[in-house]
N, C-alpha and C positions, 0 to 999 in steps of 0.2 A: 504494500500500499504506500502510495506517495501523497504528500499534501500539497496545497496550493503553491507554497514557496518552492518546493521541490520541482514541480511542473515548470515553473518560471525559470529556475536554475537550469533545467534540462533544455529549455528553449533558448536561453542565452548562449548556449554552445553553438547554436545553428543560425542565429539571426541577430540583427541589430535590436538590442534588448528592449528599449523603452517602447518601441512600436508594438511589440508583442504584449507587453505589460498592459498597455491600454486595451488591446483586444480581449485579452483573457480576464482582465480585472482580477487577476490572481494576487496582486500586491497593490491594493488601493492605498491611498495616502492615510487611511484610518487604520494602518497596520499596527498602530499602538494598541488597538483593541485586542483583547486576548483571543478572540475567536476569528480574527482576520486570517485569511489564507485557508479557511476550512470550507469555503463555498466555491462553487463552480457556476458558470453562466451568468457572471455579473453583468453582462451586457443587457440583461432583461431588467435591470434596475436603474437605468439612466433614462433621461427624458429624450424624446424623439421629435416632437413637434416644437416649432420655434416659439409658439405662445408660451408653452410650459417652460422651455429653456429660459426665456427672457425673465420669468418669474422665479428662477432658480429652483425649478421643480415643484413649485406650489401649484397644484392643479385639481386636487380632489373635490374642492368645492367651487369649481368654476362652471359657468354655463358654456361648456366648450364643445358641445355637439359631437360631431364625428371624431374629434380629437380624444374624446373620452375612451375610445377603444384602446389607446395606449396609456391612459392615466387612471380612469375610473369608469368601468362599464355602466355604473349606475346613471351616469350623465346621459347615456345614449337613449334612455327612456323618454326624454323630452324632444328628440328629434322628430320633426313632423313632415320632412321631405327627404328625397333621396340626396345623399351627400357622398363625396369622395374626397380623399386626402392624398397628397403626394408631397415629398420633400427631400431634402438633402441634409445629412446630419454627419459632420465631421467631429472628431475628438482629437484635439491637438493637431499635429501635422502627420499626414500619411495614413491615418485611420479614418475611414469614412463609411457611411451607410445611408440607407433611405427607407423611410416609412411610407407604406401605402395601405389605404383602408377604404372601405366602402360601407355605407349604411343604408338599409332599406326598411322604412316603416310599413307595417301591414296592419290595416284597420282591424281592431279587435284581437290582434295577436302580439302586439308589441313591435319592437324594432330588432331587426336582424342585421348583423354586421360581420365583417371579415377583415383581418388585418395581417400584414407581414412587416417585419422590420429586422435589421441585422447590422453588423459591422464587419468590415474586412480590412486587413492591412495591405492588400494587394501583394504583389511579389516584392519581397525584401532581399537584397543581396546578402549572401552569407559571408561573414568575415571570419578571419583567423588571425593568430599572432605570427608576424613575419620573423625572419631570422634576426632582424635588428630590434625586435620587440615592438615594432609598430603594427598598424593595422594592415592585414593583407586580404584583399578582395579575391574570392574564389569564383568559380564558374556556376556555383549553385545558387538557388533561390529558395526562400522559405516564405510561407504565408499562413495567416490565420483567418478563418471564415466562420462567422457566427450568424445564425438565422433563427428566427422564431415566427411561427404562424398561429393565428388564433381564429376561432369562430365565437361570435358574441351574440347574446340575446339580452334585451332589457325591456322593461315595461313599467308603466306608471300604475301604482297601486291606487292613487288618487291624485288630485291636482297638486299635492304637496309632497309627494313621496314616490320615489322611483328606485327600482332595484335592477341589478344587472349581473351577468356572469360570463366568463370567457373560459374556453377550454383551449389549450395551446400545446403545440409540440415545438421542441427546440433542438438545435444541433450545432456542434462546434467541430470543426476540422482543422488540425494543425499539421502543416507540412514542414519537415525539416530536411537537413542534408548532412550525411555523415559518411566518411570514408568513400567519397565519390559517388554515393547513391542516395536516393531520396528515402526518407522515412516518414511515416504518417501516423498520427494519433487521431482518434475521434471519440466523442461522447454525445449522448442524446437522452431525451427524457420527455415527460409529459407533466403539465401543470395546469392549474386553474386560478382565476382571479374572481373575486366577488366584491361588489360594491353597492353602496346606496347613496342617494342624494336626497336632501329635504330642502325645499324651496319655499320661502315665505315672502310676503310683502311684494308680490309681483317679481320674485327673483332677486329683489334687493338684498335679501339675507339668505344665504345658502350654507348648509352644513353638508359635509361629506365624509364617507368612510370607505376605505378599500383594504382588502387583504390580498396580497399578491404572492404568486409563485408557490401555491400550495400543491405539491406533487412529489414526483420521485424521479431519480436518475435511472434510466433503463440500462444504459451501458456506459461505463466509465472509460478513461484512457487506458487503464490496465485491466486485465481480466479479473484480478482479485481486489479491485478497488473497493474500499469501504472507508467509512468515516467522513465522507464528503456530505454536504447538504446543499440544497438549492438556496438561492438568495431570497428566502422568505422575508416579507416585510408587511408592516401595517402602517397605514397613514390615516390621520384624521385631519379635517381642515374646516375652515370657515372663511367665507368671503362676504363683504358688506359694502353697500353703496350708501353713504351718508345722506340723511334726508335733504340737507341743504347744499350738498355737493353732488349732484346727480350724474356728473361726468367722471367721477372717481370711484374706483373699486379697490378696496384694500383686502389682502388675502393673507392667511397664515396656515401652513401646514405643519404638523408635527409627525415626523417619520421615524420609525424604529425598524431597522433591519437586523437579522440575526447575527450579523458579523460586524456591526457598527454601533456607535453611540446613538442615543436619541438626538435627532436633528431638528432644527428649527428653520423654517423657510418662509420668511415674510416677504411680501411683494406687493406691488400696487401697479395698477394700469389706469391711465388718464386719457380720456376721450377728448383730444384737442379740437377735432371737428366732428360734429355729430354724425355717427354712422359712416365716417369716412377715414379718420386718422386717429390712431391710438398709440401712445408711447407707454412702455413698460420698464420696470426695474425690479430686481430681486436680489436677495443675498441669502446664502446657506451657511449655517454654523451649527456645531454640535454642542452637546452639554459639556463635553471635555473642553472645547474652545471657550465656552462661557466661564468655566472655572479658571482657565488660564488667564482670561481677561480680568477676572475678579482679582487674581493674584497680582496682576500688573498694576491695577489701581491701588492696591495696598502696598506696593513697593517690593513685592516678592516675585517678580517676574523671572521666568526661566528662559535665558537667551537661547537655549538649544531646543525650545519647544517648536514643533511644526504643526501648523493648523491640520486638524484631523479630517476635515471635509475637503474633498478634491475640488469642489465647486466653490467659487467665491462670488464676486459681484457679477450680475448678469443684467444686460440692457437689451431692449428690443423696440421695434416699431411694427405696427400693423396697419395695413391698407384695406379698406372695404370699398368695393365698387361693384358695378354691374357690367357684364360683357355679354352681348347677345341675349339679354334678358335673364342672365344667370347671375345670382349674387355670389361674389367670390371674395375670399379673405386671403390676402398675401401677408405673411408674417415673417419677419426676420428677427434674429437675435445674435448677440455677441456674448459668448460664455467665456469668462476669464477664470482660468484654472490656477491652482496654487503651485503648479509645476512651472518651471521657467520655460514655457512654450507660447507660441502666439495664440491669441484667443481663437475659439472655434466660432466660425460664422455659419449659423444655422438658418435654413430657409424652408418654409412649408406653405402649402396652399390648400385651402378648403373651399370646395365648390358645391353649391346647391344645384343639383342636376334637374 
C-alpha cells in the first residue's frame, strides 16, 4: 500500500513535479493537516465555473442555475428552462480542464441534468539528472488525466425548498516513463452528491447545504491499495441581498473536507448594471489560518507559517446579454493561489436554450 505522498514521490521521478502535484492534488498546501495525503481524486473538490471561482468557492447558497451541477445539485430544482454550460478552467500554469453541463426541466418530474469536468497536465517532458548535476531532458513524456461525469436530478418540494442528488463516476490516468519505456497507473470509482437549497424573500435570502463525494474507490493505483479515501466534504452556506442595497449579494460558505481544516469562504457580487454587468470578489481561509492571524495580532506570529488554503483572493466579472433571443451569462475570474505561480484565469458561459 502506498499513500498520497508516496504516489507524488513516484511521479516526481518521471515528470516535472509541480504540474503533477496540481493534477493529483496529492500534496495540497493544507499538508499541515494530519490527514493530508490520504485522499485521492482531489480534482473533484475544486471549483469549475467562473462565478464560483470568483467567489473563492462560495456557491452552495447561490441562485446559480445550471452551475449548480458542479456546486450544489439542490440549486438545479429552480431551473425553469433548458440550460447549457461550457468553460475553460486552468490551475496555475500547464494544468487545465473544461466543465460541460446540461439541464432539462420536465413538468411534474423535476429537473434532469448531466455534467462532465476534469483536469489534465497534457504532455510533460520527462527530466533526469545530467552528468554535471543539472537538468537533463529525455525523449519521454508523462501526463496526468482526471475526469468525472455525473447524472443529476433535482426538484422543488415547495416554493421555498429544493433538493437534488448526483451520481458520478471518476477516473484518473497517470502516464510515466522509466528505463526507456512507458509505465501507467490508473484509478477509478463511483460517488454521489446530495444538496438542498432554501429560498426566502423572493430569493433575497438563500440557505444551502451539500455533501460531496460519498462513495468508494473501485480500483486504486496498486492492486492491494487500501487506506485511501475519497475527498468527502460538507458545505453549508448563506447568501443575502440587503433590503436597501438590492444590487449587492453577500455570501458565506463553511466547508469541511476530510483531509483539510474547516474553511471559510466569504464573497460578494455587485450588480453594476442591472441584469448586464456584475463584479465579484471572494477570499478563502481556514480555521488554522485564523488562529495564525490571531497569533500575529498578539505578537506571537510564526514566520515559517504557510497559509493552509491553496486559494487566496479571487476576483471576477460577469456579463449578461441576449444573443438571438437567448439569455447568456459570460463569467470570468482570476484565482490567485498561495503558490508562486501566475493567477488562473477562468472562463465559463451559461446559456438558456
